[in-house]
C-alpha positions as CSV (number, residue, x, y, z in Angstrom):
1,M,27.1,3.5,-28.2
2,Q,23.3,3.4,-28.0
3,S,23.3,1.0,-25.1
4,K,25.6,3.3,-23.0
5,K,23.3,6.2,-23.7
6,L,20.2,4.2,-22.8
7,L,21.9,3.0,-19.6
8,K,22.7,6.6,-18.5
9,I,19.1,7.7,-19.2
10,S,17.7,4.7,-17.3
11,L,20.0,5.5,-14.3
12,I,19.0,9.2,-14.3
13,V,15.3,8.4,-14.4
14,T,15.7,5.8,-11.6
15,F,17.4,8.2,-9.3
16,I,14.9,11.0,-10.0
17,G,12.1,8.5,-9.3
18,L,13.6,7.4,-6.0
19,F,14.3,11.0,-4.9
20,L,10.6,11.9,-5.6
21,I,9.4,8.9,-3.6
22,I,11.5,9.8,-0.6
23,I,10.3,13.4,-0.7
24,L,6.6,12.5,-1.1
25,A,6.8,9.8,1.6
26,N,7.8,12.5,4.1
27,C,5.1,15.0,3.0
28,F,2.1,12.8,3.5
29,E,1.0,12.4,7.1
30,P,-2.4,11.8,8.5
31,K,-4.2,14.8,9.9
32,T,-4.3,15.2,13.7
33,T,-7.2,13.3,15.3
34,E,-8.8,13.7,18.7
35,I,-8.8,10.5,20.7
36,S,-12.6,10.7,21.3
37,S,-13.2,10.5,17.5
38,I,-11.4,7.2,17.2
39,D,-13.9,4.3,16.8
40,K,-14.2,1.0,14.9
41,K,-15.2,2.8,11.7
42,I,-11.6,3.8,11.2
43,L,-10.1,0.4,12.1
44,D,-6.9,-0.2,10.1
45,E,-6.5,3.5,9.2
46,W,-3.6,5.8,9.9
47,V,-4.0,8.6,12.5
48,K,-1.9,11.2,14.2
49,V,-2.7,12.0,17.9
50,T,-1.0,14.3,20.4
51,G,-1.1,13.8,24.2
52,Q,0.5,13.0,27.5
53,V,2.1,9.6,28.1
54,D,0.9,7.5,31.1
55,N,1.5,3.9,32.3
56,L,4.7,3.2,30.2
57,K,5.8,-0.5,30.2
58,S,8.6,-2.1,28.2
59,I,8.7,-5.8,27.7
60,S,11.7,-7.8,26.3
61,T,10.6,-10.4,23.8
62,E,12.4,-12.9,21.6
63,S,12.3,-10.6,18.7
64,G,13.1,-7.3,20.5
65,Y,11.1,-5.0,22.7
66,L,7.4,-4.2,23.0
67,T,6.5,-0.9,24.7
68,T,2.9,-0.2,25.8
69,F,1.5,3.0,27.2
70,T,-1.6,5.1,27.3
71,I,-1.8,8.5,25.6
72,T,-4.3,11.1,26.9
73,D,-5.5,14.3,25.3
74,S,-8.3,16.6,26.4
75,T,-11.0,14.4,24.8
76,G,-10.0,10.9,26.0
77,R,-7.3,8.2,26.2
78,I,-6.2,5.2,24.2
79,D,-3.6,2.5,24.5
80,V,-0.5,2.5,22.3
81,I,1.9,-0.2,21.3
82,F,5.4,0.4,19.9
83,Y,7.8,-2.3,18.9
84,K,10.9,-0.7,20.2
85,K,12.2,0.2,23.7
86,I,11.5,3.8,24.6
87,N,11.4,5.9,27.7
88,L,8.8,8.7,27.6
89,T,7.2,10.9,30.2
90,E,6.5,13.9,28.0
91,K,3.9,15.1,25.6
92,V,4.2,13.3,22.3
93,E,2.9,13.1,18.8
94,I,2.1,9.6,17.6
95,I,1.5,8.4,14.0
96,G,0.1,4.9,13.8
97,K,-2.5,2.5,12.7
98,I,-5.8,1.9,14.6
99,S,-6.0,-1.8,15.6
100,E,-8.1,-3.9,18.0
101,Y,-6.9,-6.1,20.8
102,Q,-9.1,-8.1,23.1
103,G,-12.1,-5.9,22.1
104,K,-10.4,-2.6,22.8
105,L,-9.1,-0.1,20.2
106,Q,-5.4,0.8,20.3
107,I,-2.8,2.5,18.2
108,S,0.1,0.5,16.7
109,A,2.6,3.4,16.6
110,S,5.1,3.6,13.7
111,K,6.5,7.1,14.6
112,I,6.8,8.9,17.9
113,K,7.9,12.5,18.2
114,I,8.6,14.2,21.6
115,L,7.0,17.6,21.7
116,E,8.3,19.0,25.0
């Protein structure tokens, strides 16, 4: 009898914990950053930028697709990589991690949201 009660309590606590993790994961996003303020000091940190897409290129690889493009806001421009095939020409919001490739900073996007 005790083991059934303990199992029920354990399952309830587990589901409540998972539910809270899902809610909290969606609530925490980095604050919006201007492209001109991105430098090597914030390498490997998460940022959110908003801007216009330019120079979109998708490449088929053995493991899927790699899409590269440039995002431009009123303060500057930066290259973005995304590991899925997408077709964008609009203003977008990007959440990603700052990385460096061949001496240039770029954003490795994990989430792209179309704004227009």
